[in-house]
C-alpha positions as CSV (number, residue, x, y, z in Angstrom):
1,M,109.2,95.6,111.3
2,L,110.8,98.5,109.5
3,T,112.5,101.0,111.9
4,R,114.1,104.4,111.4
5,K,117.5,103.0,112.4
6,L,117.3,100.3,109.6
7,L,116.1,102.9,107.1
8,E,119.1,105.1,107.9
9,S,121.5,102.3,107.6
10,Q,123.2,100.7,104.6
11,D,121.5,97.4,105.6
12,F,118.1,98.6,104.4
13,A,118.8,98.1,100.7
14,K,120.0,94.5,101.6
15,T,116.5,93.8,102.8
16,Y,115.3,94.2,99.2
17,S,118.3,92.6,97.5
18,A,115.9,90.4,95.5
19,L,114.9,93.6,93.7
20,E,118.5,94.8,93.1
21,N,118.2,94.8,89.4
22,L,115.3,97.3,89.7
23,F,117.0,99.6,92.1
24,W,117.1,103.3,91.1
25,T,120.5,104.9,91.1
26,P,121.3,107.7,93.6
27,A,121.1,110.1,90.7
28,Q,117.6,108.9,89.8
29,L,116.5,109.2,93.4
30,D,117.9,112.7,93.7
31,A,116.3,113.8,90.4
32,S,112.9,112.6,91.5
33,L,113.2,114.2,94.9
34,N,114.5,117.5,93.6
35,H,111.6,117.6,91.1
36,M,109.1,117.2,93.9
37,I,110.7,119.9,96.0
38,E,110.9,122.3,93.1
39,T,107.3,121.8,92.2
40,C,105.9,122.2,95.7
41,P,102.9,124.5,95.8
42,K,103.8,127.8,97.3
43,D,102.8,129.0,100.8
44,Q,101.8,125.6,102.2
45,G,104.9,123.7,103.3
46,I,105.7,120.1,102.4
47,W,102.9,117.7,103.2
48,I,103.1,113.8,102.8
49,F,99.9,111.8,102.4
50,G,100.0,108.4,104.2
51,Y,97.5,105.8,103.2
52,G,99.4,102.6,104.2
53,S,102.2,101.9,106.6
54,L,102.9,105.6,106.9
55,I,99.7,105.7,109.0
56,W,100.8,103.1,111.6
57,N,104.6,103.3,111.2
58,P,105.4,106.8,109.8
59,L,109.1,106.9,110.9
60,L,109.0,110.6,110.0
61,E,109.9,113.6,112.1
62,Y,107.0,116.0,111.3
63,A,105.6,119.3,112.5
64,E,101.9,118.5,112.2
65,V,99.6,115.7,111.3
66,Q,96.0,115.9,110.1
67,P,93.4,113.4,108.9
68,A,93.0,113.9,105.2
69,H,90.8,112.9,102.3
70,L,92.1,112.1,98.8
71,K,89.5,112.0,96.0
72,G,89.9,110.0,92.8
73,W,92.2,107.3,94.1
74,Q,91.6,104.2,96.2
75,R,93.8,101.7,98.0
76,D,94.8,98.6,96.0
77,F,97.3,95.8,96.6
78,N,98.6,95.9,93.1
79,I,102.4,95.6,93.5
80,R,104.1,92.2,93.5
81,L,106.0,91.8,96.8
82,L,109.2,89.8,96.6
83,A,111.1,91.2,99.6
84,G,110.6,92.8,103.0
85,R,107.2,91.1,103.7
86,G,107.4,88.7,100.9
87,S,109.9,86.6,99.0
88,E,110.5,85.1,95.5
89,H,109.3,81.8,96.9
90,T,106.3,83.3,98.7
91,P,105.4,86.5,96.9
92,G,102.9,88.8,98.5
93,R,101.3,92.1,97.6
94,M,102.3,95.6,98.4
95,L,99.8,98.5,98.8
96,G,99.4,101.2,96.2
97,L,96.7,103.3,94.7
98,K,94.5,103.0,91.6
99,T,92.2,105.4,90.0
100,E,88.5,105.8,91.1
101,G,87.0,106.0,94.5
102,D,88.5,107.9,97.4
103,T,90.9,107.3,100.3
104,R,91.1,108.6,103.8
105,G,94.5,108.7,105.5
106,L,96.9,111.0,107.4
107,A,98.7,114.1,106.1
108,F,102.1,114.9,107.6
109,R,103.6,118.4,107.3
110,L,107.4,118.4,107.5
111,S,109.3,121.1,109.3
112,D,111.1,123.5,107.0
113,D,114.3,122.9,109.1
114,N,114.7,119.2,108.2
115,A,112.3,118.6,105.3
116,R,114.9,117.5,102.8
117,C,116.5,115.1,105.3
118,E,113.1,113.5,106.0
119,L,112.2,113.4,102.3
120,Q,115.5,111.6,101.6
121,L,114.6,108.9,104.1
122,L,111.1,108.7,102.6
123,W,112.5,108.3,99.1
124,T,114.8,105.5,100.3
125,R,111.7,103.8,101.8
126,E,109.2,104.3,99.0
127,M,111.3,104.8,95.8
128,L,114.1,102.3,96.1
129,A,112.9,100.4,93.1
130,G,110.8,103.2,91.5
131,V,107.6,101.3,91.8
132,Y,105.6,104.5,92.6
133,T,105.1,107.8,90.8
134,P,105.1,110.6,93.5
135,K,102.5,113.3,92.7
136,W,101.3,116.4,94.4
137,C,97.6,115.5,95.0
138,P,94.9,117.8,96.4
139,L,93.9,116.8,99.9
140,S,91.1,118.0,102.1
141,L,92.2,118.2,105.8
142,A,89.9,117.5,108.7
143,D,90.3,121.1,109.9
144,G,88.9,122.5,106.6
145,R,92.2,123.4,104.8
146,E,92.7,122.4,101.2
147,I,96.4,121.6,100.5
148,F,98.5,119.5,98.2
149,G,100.4,116.5,99.5
150,I,103.1,114.2,98.1
151,T,101.2,110.9,97.3
152,F,102.8,107.7,96.1
153,I,100.8,106.4,93.1
154,T,101.5,102.9,91.7
155,D,103.2,103.1,88.3
156,P,101.2,100.7,86.1
157,K,104.2,100.4,83.7
158,H,106.5,99.1,86.4
159,P,107.6,95.4,86.1
160,L,106.1,94.7,89.6
161,Y,102.7,96.1,88.8
162,E,99.9,93.5,89.0
163,S,96.6,94.3,87.2
164,N,94.8,91.4,88.9
165,S,94.0,92.6,92.4
166,T,90.7,90.7,93.0
167,L,89.9,89.9,96.6
168,N,90.5,86.1,96.4
169,T,93.8,86.5,94.5
170,V,95.2,89.1,96.8
171,A,94.0,87.3,100.0
172,A,95.6,84.1,99.0
173,L,98.9,85.7,98.4
174,I,98.9,87.9,101.5
175,S,97.9,85.0,103.8
176,Q,101.1,83.1,103.1
177,A,103.8,85.7,102.3
178,S,106.5,86.7,104.7
179,G,110.1,88.1,104.6
180,S,112.8,89.7,106.7
181,L,110.4,92.6,107.9
182,G,107.6,90.2,109.0
183,S,104.5,88.8,107.4
184,N,102.4,90.4,104.7
185,A,99.3,89.6,106.8
186,E,100.7,91.6,109.7
187,Y,101.0,94.6,107.5
188,L,97.4,94.3,106.4
189,F,96.1,93.7,110.0
190,S,98.1,96.7,111.3
191,L,96.6,98.9,108.6
192,D,93.1,97.7,109.2
193,S,93.5,98.3,113.0
194,A,95.0,101.8,112.5
195,L,92.2,102.9,110.2
196,E,89.7,101.8,112.8
197,Q,91.6,103.7,115.5
198,H,91.7,106.8,113.5
199,R,87.9,106.5,112.7
200,M,88.5,106.2,108.9
201,P,87.7,102.5,108.2
202,D,88.1,101.2,104.7
203,S,85.5,98.5,103.9
204,N,87.8,97.0,101.3
205,I,90.7,96.6,103.7
206,T,88.4,95.2,106.4
207,E,87.0,92.6,104.0
208,L,90.4,91.7,102.8
209,A,91.7,91.3,106.4
210,R,88.7,89.1,107.2
211,C,89.4,86.8,104.2
212,V,93.1,86.5,105.1
213,R,92.2,85.5,108.6
214,Q,89.8,83.0,107.4
215,I,92.4,81.4,105.0
216,Q,94.9,81.3,107.8
217,Q,92.5,79.7,110.2
218,N,91.6,77.0,107.6
219,S,95.2,76.3,106.7
220,P,96.3,72.8,107.7
221,T,99.8,74.1,108.4
222,R,98.6,76.4,111.2
């Protein structure tokens, strides 16, 4: 599983060496991060919207966390996963967002004192290969506040984008994929469990997890 220590080390990039030809340069990462900081809405601080592993493994030092609701986007395993929890031989699927629907997750507010440091770690984690487009999206917090949070949206023009994210296709891939950070199925099961614990279940995630478990149970190799 991904740890903060690994994220802070030079070994993190080696975990995704299969994607090395897609890696962003340090200049590209800095430009993307600087743009988001410069365009942060005034008088609200820097918020991050977590809808996947940031919910159950945030690895962020944050000042506040709130349940949050994002309208107009929904979870979708639409990124080809060739490293981390997948490989070139057993590719899996990584979570992103697609238009339509809505998503419930967690919003993390960073402290002003270390916001840039935390964002740099976050950019290393999420933007190593530029598969997402970070956007300031409107979020409704559980306490009634309306804020904007950095949200990582799948870039449909990226080489790793997959337009076919039907249930059977994704379940078959996730059920057998694994890599240096663990199995793709473990990621899915952890997300499904965390959403239940936070009382924000996602029926699509729950159904996908059920299908993956069924495939694994019926696999002759298990």
